[in-house]
C-alpha positions in Angstrom: 16.1 -3.8 21.2 13.2 -1.5 21.0 9.8 -2.0 21.1 8.0 -0.8 17.9 5.4 1.7 18.1 1.4 0.5 17.1 -1.0 1.9 15.5 -4.9 0.9 15.6 -6.0 2.6 12.2 -3.1 2.7 9.3 -4.4 4.8 6.0 -2.2 4.1 3.6 -1.9 5.1 -0.3 0.4 3.0 -1.9 3.1 3.6 -4.7 1.0 1.4 -7.6 2.3 0.8 -10.7 -0.3 1.5 -13.7 0.5 -0.2 -16.8 -0.8 3.9 -18.3 3.1 4.9 -19.7 1.8 8.3 -22.3 0.2 11.6 -20.4 0.3 14.1 -18.1 -1.2 11.7 -15.4 1.2 8.9 -15.6 2.6 8.2 -11.2 5.4 7.8 -12.6 5.6 12.1 -14.3 5.2 13.2 -10.1 6.6 10.0 -8.2 8.5 6.9 -7.6 5.9 3.8 -8.1 6.1 0.4 -6.2 5.7 -3.6 -8.0 2.1 -4.9 -6.4 5.0 -7.8 -4.6 6.8 -4.8 -3.6 4.1 -2.9 -1.5 3.1 -6.3 -0.2 6.6 -6.9 1.3 6.0 -3.5 3.1 6.5 -4.7 7.3 3.2 -2.8 7.8 1.4 -5.6 10.1 4.5 -4.7 12.7 3.2 -1.2 13.2 -1.1 -2.8 13.2 -1.9 -2.3 17.0 -3.8 -6.7 17.5 -6.7 -4.6 16.7 -6.3 -1.8 13.8 -8.3 -1.3 11.1 -6.6 -0.6 7.5 -8.6 2.5 4.6 -6.0 1.5 1.8 -6.1 4.1 -0.5 -7.7 2.1 -4.7 -8.0 2.7 -7.9 -10.8 0.7 -9.5 -8.0 -0.5 -11.6 -5.7 -1.4 -8.6 -8.9 -3.5 -6.7 -7.4 -7.2 -7.3 -3.8 -5.6 -6.1 -5.1 -3.6 -3.0 -7.1 -6.9 -1.5 -3.5 -9.3 -2.3 -2.6 -5.9 -0.7 -4.6 -6.5 2.3 -4.1 -10.0 2.4 -0.4 -9.4 3.0 -0.7 -6.7 5.3 -2.2 -9.1 7.9 
């Protein structure tokens, strides 16, 4: 099996799902979003080198979920 390349820096801007349903700023109007469970299940830890840094984009409404993602990704 080929070895997976690992990275020392990971920049992540997950396609967060927001509860907002109306207006031009609704994420679903511009791109597909993912549930927190789907984001947590992404195999990011397989791409991260042993000593790596994660830069995770999150807005204030998603801050608690961002910590869940960090825990899930290792």
